[in-house]
Structures are given as C-alpha cells and as structure tokens.
N, C-alpha and C positions, 0 to 999 in steps of 0.2 A: 504494500500500500504506500502511495506517495505521501510525503510530508506536506502539510499545508504550505502554500507559497510564502505566507508571511513569516513562517518559522525558518524557511530556507534563507530568505533575505536578511533576517535578523542575524543568522549565523555568518553570512557573508559580510555583513556590516561589522560584526565583532572582529572578524579576521582582518578587514581593512584597517580598522582602528588600531589593532595590535601591530600591524605592519607599519603604520604611520608612527606609532609610538617608538618602535624599534629604530626606525629611520631617524627620528628626531633625537633619540638618545645617542645614536652614532654620530650625528652631526655635532651635537653639543660636546661630545668627547674629543672632537678634533678641531673645532673652530669656535671663535668667540664672537662671531658676527651678531648673533641674537643678543648675547649679553651686553655687547657694546651699545647696541641701539637701545636696549632697555635702560641701561644706566644713563645714557644721554637724555632719554625721555624723562626719567625720574628727576634728573638735575635741571631740566629746562625750566626757566622762569622761577628759579629759587632765589627770589630777590630779598628775602628777609622782611623785617617789619620796620617801617619808617619810625625813627626815634620820635618821642613825644615833643622834643624841643628842636625839631629839625630846622625850623626857620632860624633859630638862634645859632645852630651849627653852621648853617650856610652864611650867616652874617659874619662869622669869625674866620672864614677860610677864603682862599682864592683857588680857583681851578687853573692850574698852570698849564696842563696839557691833557688832551684826551686822544686815545688811540695813537700815541706817539711810538714810533719804532725805536727800539733800543739797539738796533743794528745787530740782530742775532743772526747766527749762521743757520738757524732752524726756523721753520714756520711758526706763526702765531706770536712772534716776538714783539708785542706791543704793551704799553702801560698807560694808565691814567695817573696824573700827578696832582696832588692836593697839598696845600700848605696853609698854616695859620698865617694871618696877616701879620707881618713883622718886618722890621728894618734890619734885623740881625740874622745871621745864619742859624738854622735850627737842625736838631738831630733828624736823621733819616730813618724811616721805617719802611722796609721793603716787605710787601705782603703778598703771599701766594694763596690763591683760592683753593677750596676743596673740590670734591667731586670725583673721588676714587682715582684721580689722575686720568680719568677717562672722559668725564663730562664737566659741565658748568663753564662759567666765564667770569672774568673780572667784574663785569657789569653788575652781577648779582651781589657783589660785596661792596658796592659803592657807599651805602649808608654807613657801614662799619668803618671803612677807611676814611670817609669824610669826618666822622665823629672823632677818630683818633687824631686826625690832623688838627682839629679845632682846639686841641689842648696844647698846641705848641710844637708841632712836628711837620715835617715834609713827609708825605706818605705816597709811596709808589705802589699802585694796585696793578699786579702783573697778570698778563696772560702768558701761557707757555704751551708748547706742543703737547697735545693729548695722546695718550696711549689708545690703541696699539700702534698708531702711526709713528709716534715718538716713544721709543723705549728707553728705559733707564740706561745711562744717567743723563739723557738729553736735558731733562728739566733742571738738574743741578747746574749744568753748564750754562743754561739760559739765565738762571738767577744770577750767576756770576757775571754773565754778559751785561745784564741790567745794572748790576752794581758798578761795573766798570764804566758803563755809559754815564751813569749818574755822577760818578766820581769825576769824570772828565768835564761834566757840565755843572759842577757843584756851585761855582760862583754865579752862573746864570740863574739857577733855581733856588739860591739861598740855602744851600745844604752845608751843614757842618759835617764833613766826611770823616772827622775823627770820632764821631758818635753815631754808629749805625746799629740798628736792630733789624732782625729778619724774623718774620712771623708768618703764621698761616693757620688754617683750621682743617681738621680731618686729614685728607691726603696732603693738603698744604702744610699742616703741622709736621707731618713726616718729612716733607721736603725741607722745611725750615730746620728741623732737627739735624738733617744731613748737612745743611749749610754750616751748622755749628761745627761739625767735623771737618768740613772742607777748608775752613779758615784756621783751624787749630791743629790739624793732624797732617803732617807731611806725608805719611804713608797712605792715608785715605785719599788725599789730593792726587798723589802720584798714580794711584790705581784708577782714579776717576778721569784724570786728564785736565788740561787747561792750566792757566796761570792765575793764581789768586789775585783778585782785585782789591782785597783788603789785607792788612796786617792783622794778626790776632788782637792787638790792642785797640783797633778801630771797631771791632765787633763787640758792642757793649752788652749784647744779650740776644736770646732767641725767645720768641713768643709762641707757645705751643698749645693750641686750643682744640681739645676733643680729637686728638690724633692717635695714630698707632705708631709704634717705635721698634717693635721686635717681630720681624717677619717669620721667625721660627715658631712663634706662639700665637700669632694673630689669627690663624685659622680657628683656633680653639675658642675665640670670642663669639663665633657664629654671627658676626656682623653680616647682614645680607649682602651677598655677591662680592665680599672682600677677596676671597680666593680667586674668583674669576678676574677681578681687576688686577691683581698682582700677576696673574698669568699673562694678561694683556701687556702689562708694564715690562715684564721680564722675558717673555717668550717661553717661560718654563711652567708647565701645568702643575707639576709637583715640584715647587720651587724650594721647599725646605731642604737644607743640606747642600744646596748648590753654591757656587762661588758668588753669584749675583745676590743671593739672599744674604750671604755673609756680609757683603758690602752694604746692603740696605738695612742691616740690623744696627740701628743706632745704639741700642742698649748695651750690646756687647763691646762697643768701642769707646765707651765713656772713660775719660781720664781727667786728671785734675786740671788740665789745660782747657777743658771744655768751657765755653762762655756761660755766664749767668743765665738762668732759665726761669721763665714764668710758665707754669703748667696749670691748665684748668680742664676739668672734665666733669660731666654730669654724673649723678649717682645711679642713674638707670641706663647710662650709655654703655653699650657692650664693650667699648674701648677703655673702660675704667681700669681693668687689670693692666692694660698697656701703660697707662699713666702711672700706675703704682709701681710697675717694673722699672720705669725710667727714673722715677723719683728715688727709689731705693739705690739705683746705680749712681745717681748724682750725689746723694747723701754720702754714700760710701767713699766717693772720690773727693768729697769736700767742696763741691761746686756750689757757689751761691745760688739760692733757690727760693722762689716764692710760688705758692700754690693756692688754688681754690678747688677743693674736692669736698663738696657737701656730704654730710653723713647720710646713711640709709634712712634715718628717722626724719629727715627733712623733706621738703617739697620735692617730688619726683622731677628730675631734670634729665631730659633725653638728649640725644646727640645734637650738637650745635645750639644748645640752649642759650649760649652767650650772645648770639646775634639778636635776640629779642631785648633791646635796650629799654623797652617799656616795662620789663619785668624786674622784680626785686633782685633776683639772682643775676640777671644781665647787668643791672646797675652796679651791684656789688663786685662782680667780676671786673667790670670796667674800672671801678675805683681802685681795686687792688692792682690791676695792670698799670694804671697811671702812676701809682706809687712806685712800682717796680721800675718803670721807665725813668721816672725822676731821679730815683736813687742811683741807678746805673749810669744815667747821663752825667751825674755829678761826681761819680767815682773817679779817682785818679788812675 
C-alpha cells in the first residue's frame, strides 16, 4: 500500500532541511563570511547615547578635522580630531573604537570622544582597517601611523606630544593595551614591525574600557562571536597556542615598564574575568593602576556601559578616568 502523498513530502522536506543544515555547518567551519556580515550588522548604527549636557560639551570644544587621512599604508586610515578651546598645547588622547575588530566606525564614538576633549584634551577618534581584510597586526601599525602623523602636526593642532594617552573600548581596548606594549617593549615592537612614534616617557597611560586582554582564555568568556572575530583577525580558527595568539596576549607580556593603566568593566560583562586577569598582572608588576569594577551586588552593568554618560555608572567612570588623566598628565 502506498504512503499518503503528504507523508512522503514531509519526509523529503526533512531530508532537504538536514542536507541544508549539513551544508551550512560545513560552510561555517571553513569561512567567516556569514559571521563577518552578522557582526557588521550588529555594530551598525551603534552611536551610543547623547550626553545630557551635550550642548555644553560642544560649546567647550573645537572640531579641528573630520575624516582626515593620517597617511596610512593601509585602508581606512582616517581620524576625527577634537580639542578643548585653548591657547596652550594640550595632552593627546588617541582613541580606537570597538566592534570585534570586524565592525563599527569612529563615527559611533563621537559623543564619547567629544566629551573627553571638552575636559582639556586633543582627542583623535580613529578608524582602522577591519578584519578579515586587515589582519593582525595591521591595526597596531595604523595606530602608530596616526600617532606619528599627529606628532608631526603637533604645533598645528595644539598637541603636547610629551603627554599622550591611547585608549579604546572592547576590541579597541585590546588594541590600546597592545599599544602599551608597542611603546615599552623592544621585543614586542620588533616582532610587530614599524618604528615607534613615541618614546616610553611620552606615553602617559592607556585607557582600557570593557576589553579583552588574554587570547588564550577569552574563548572561555563565551562572549558572543568572540572566537569567530579572532579567527577573522588572525586567520587561525583554533588560535590558542599559536604564535599570533602569543603576541596578542597582553596579559602574559606585562612588565614593570608597562605604562599606567585605567581599566573599567561592567559587573555583568562577560569580559570581566579578562579585566581581572590584566589587573592582577599589572599589580604584580607594580604598574600604576586605576580601576572601576563595580561589585556583583551593585547595579547590573553590561558590556560598554560606560558610553551611557547619562547614567550614574557612566558619570562615575568618566570622573575616575578624568582623575587618572590629570594625575598622569602631571606626573614627571
């Protein structure tokens, strides 16, 4: 007796769906095209929240440049430059945006960079080539190119190049943490390439907001798609134990020569253990350190909480960061 037609079609449909699932799994195991596009979609339009005193911020700053080329050897080498209104040279903050190294754009970090500038700084808000088109260490070399360009034009933009800070959030925090190594570790710089645009004494500190710092343990955080993003950045699907992961691992390379650091992370951010790892390494090496890590019994703070300058936690983090910047700017 023949089966009813609808039962045969249901069986065929299941077979087709199974075949498609197997094909998708095979594709995902060999290419990151889908993951790249998903990350870029997630990051698109991530502009943050306008500060409640935004008009006051704008009244205190000057937009010096927008989409200015910093003469990179790589694509996407542009920056926006903001400065507090002043007749005297001011410390420089070079800021690298987050987005897994795969997505986002400097434009989405305008509010935050403008706010920093309004307190007496020149702030360079950078773009850099995204992965997988630009693989590690392209982004390190580009930050160094931007610093070199700004040093060459310091008089034009009112920059005190003897007082430089490099910061970022999420993947940008990892990048900033690596720049701390680039300007203070000869062996790291030799392995990375390029010529340092700053002497160690000129780098007054790094600003590390909600980032990851140990590529050997970051998969364990289960941060969504973090392993895929590092695969795109390095070309290594199983990157742990590789030479490139060893270079990307900031925690394992901390020494007493590392610059002072400001570290912030939310108490419900999957990257919190990464911040704790780095803090322990810095404390062990005697590196000057300021932190904002709220306890588990406080208000839940997710990834990138600090960008909401209208929140109490965002305001408190900014206040502590400004104190750090002032102290390190004044240090001999």
